[in-house]
C-alpha positions as CSV (number, residue, x, y, z in Angstrom):
1,M,-68.3,26.9,-5.1
2,K,-65.4,24.6,-5.5
3,L,-66.0,21.4,-7.4
4,P,-63.8,18.5,-6.1
5,L,-61.3,16.9,-8.3
6,Q,-62.4,13.3,-7.4
7,V,-66.1,12.4,-7.1
8,N,-67.2,8.8,-6.6
9,G,-70.9,9.6,-7.2
10,I,-73.8,11.7,-6.1
11,E,-77.5,11.2,-5.2
12,V,-79.9,13.6,-6.7
13,Y,-83.3,14.2,-5.1
14,Y,-85.9,15.8,-7.5
15,D,-89.5,16.2,-8.0
16,G,-90.6,13.0,-9.7
17,R,-94.0,14.5,-10.6
18,C,-92.5,17.5,-12.5
19,G,-92.2,17.2,-16.3
20,M,-89.3,19.6,-16.4
21,C,-87.5,17.8,-13.6
22,C,-88.0,14.4,-15.2
23,T,-86.8,15.6,-18.6
24,F,-83.7,17.0,-17.1
25,H,-83.2,13.6,-15.3
26,E,-83.5,11.8,-18.6
27,W,-81.2,14.1,-20.4
28,I,-78.5,13.9,-17.7
29,N,-78.9,10.0,-17.7
30,A,-78.3,9.9,-21.5
31,Q,-75.0,11.7,-21.2
32,P,-71.6,9.9,-20.9
33,R,-70.7,9.7,-17.2
34,A,-67.7,11.2,-15.4
35,Y,-69.0,9.5,-12.2
36,P,-72.0,7.6,-11.1
37,I,-75.2,9.5,-10.4
38,R,-78.4,8.2,-8.8
39,F,-81.6,10.0,-9.2
40,V,-84.3,9.5,-6.4
41,P,-87.7,11.2,-6.6
42,Y,-88.0,13.1,-3.2
43,Q,-91.6,11.7,-3.0
44,S,-90.6,8.1,-2.9
45,D,-90.3,5.9,0.1
46,E,-86.7,5.1,-0.9
47,A,-85.7,8.8,-0.6
48,E,-86.5,8.9,3.2
49,R,-85.0,5.3,3.6
50,I,-81.7,6.3,2.2
51,F,-81.6,10.0,3.3
52,P,-83.5,10.3,6.5
53,G,-84.6,13.8,7.0
54,I,-84.5,14.9,3.3
55,G,-87.8,16.6,3.7
56,Q,-86.2,19.1,6.1
57,L,-84.1,20.3,3.0
58,D,-87.4,21.3,1.3
59,P,-86.7,19.3,-2.0
60,A,-90.1,20.4,-3.3
61,R,-88.7,23.9,-3.6
62,E,-85.3,23.0,-5.2
63,M,-83.3,20.0,-6.2
64,V,-80.9,18.5,-3.7
65,V,-77.6,16.7,-4.3
66,R,-75.7,14.6,-1.7
67,T,-72.2,13.7,-2.7
68,D,-70.4,10.6,-1.7
69,T,-68.6,12.6,1.1
70,G,-71.9,13.6,2.5
71,A,-71.7,17.2,1.3
72,I,-75.2,18.7,0.5
73,H,-75.8,21.2,-2.5
74,R,-79.2,22.7,-3.3
75,G,-80.6,24.7,-6.2
76,A,-78.0,26.0,-8.7
77,E,-75.1,24.3,-7.0
78,A,-77.0,20.9,-7.3
79,W,-77.6,21.7,-11.0
80,V,-73.9,22.4,-11.5
81,F,-73.0,19.1,-9.7
82,C,-75.3,17.3,-12.1
83,L,-73.7,18.9,-15.1
84,Y,-70.3,18.0,-13.6
85,S,-71.3,14.4,-13.6
86,C,-71.5,14.5,-17.5
87,A,-68.1,13.8,-19.0
88,N,-68.8,16.2,-21.8
89,Y,-69.9,19.2,-19.6
90,R,-67.3,19.1,-17.0
91,E,-65.6,22.3,-18.2
92,L,-68.9,24.2,-18.4
93,A,-69.7,23.1,-14.8
94,H,-66.3,24.6,-13.6
95,R,-67.2,27.9,-15.4
96,L,-70.7,28.0,-13.9
97,A,-69.3,27.3,-10.4
98,A,-66.9,30.2,-10.6
99,P,-67.6,33.3,-8.5
100,R,-68.6,35.5,-11.5
101,L,-71.1,32.9,-13.0
102,L,-72.5,31.2,-10.1
103,P,-74.8,34.1,-9.2
104,L,-76.2,34.1,-12.8
105,A,-76.8,30.3,-12.4
106,K,-78.5,30.9,-9.2
107,K,-80.9,33.5,-10.7
108,A,-81.6,31.2,-13.6
109,C,-82.4,28.2,-11.4
110,N,-84.6,30.3,-9.1
111,L,-86.5,31.6,-12.2
112,L,-86.9,28.1,-13.5
113,A,-87.8,26.5,-10.1
114,A,-90.5,29.1,-9.5
115,N,-92.0,28.5,-12.8
116,R,-91.4,24.8,-13.3
117,H,-95.0,23.5,-13.0
118,G,-96.2,26.1,-15.6
119,L,-93.3,25.3,-17.9
120,S,-93.9,21.6,-17.4
121,K,-97.7,22.0,-18.5
122,I,-96.6,23.8,-21.7
123,F,-93.4,22.2,-22.7
124,F,-92.7,18.9,-21.1
125,R,-94.4,15.5,-21.3
126,K,-96.5,16.5,-24.1
127,K,-96.6,16.0,-27.9
128,D,-95.4,18.8,-30.2
129,R,-98.9,19.4,-31.4
130,E,-100.2,19.9,-27.7
131,V,-97.3,22.3,-27.0
132,A,-98.3,24.3,-30.1
133,A,-101.9,24.4,-29.2
134,N,-101.0,25.7,-25.7
135,L,-98.8,28.4,-27.2
136,H,-101.4,29.5,-29.5
137,Q,-103.7,29.9,-26.6
138,M,-101.4,32.3,-24.8
139,P,-102.3,35.9,-25.1
140,Q,-100.4,38.0,-27.8
141,A,-98.2,40.7,-26.6
142,T,-99.4,44.2,-27.6
143,C,-96.9,46.6,-29.0
144,E,-97.3,50.4,-29.1
145,S,-94.0,50.8,-30.8
146,D,-91.1,48.6,-31.7
147,L,-90.7,47.6,-28.1
148,C,-93.1,45.1,-26.7
149,H,-93.7,44.5,-23.0
150,T,-94.3,40.9,-21.9
């Protein structure tokens, strides 16, 4: 994946009902900007109005980014573009976009995307005491030796 030198802005279509997605959105928005970024929940009327056919890209499965030039990126590439929008994380975004690390970023994004609703229930949009209570309800790993299987 090649990140362009000049970006005038991106639109990010994300799941506005997912705690993990909303937390990511809030974190990105709190960072110093390298270029403008607009977050749009894919479920909103606005999403279909400004990007007709967004549903055909299956934004419920993975985040979608549309650049100012009209290029479309999904999943890990969309995540890297969001990171690239942060003035303090541009170098990291370049590293993740490189051929050696992009496959790892894709695996990580696929794993998170597949489990985002469960992770959201446990970690995001809850008070610390609720998270602790949820974690204590999880079954303990049983170990027959020093190696545990989870």
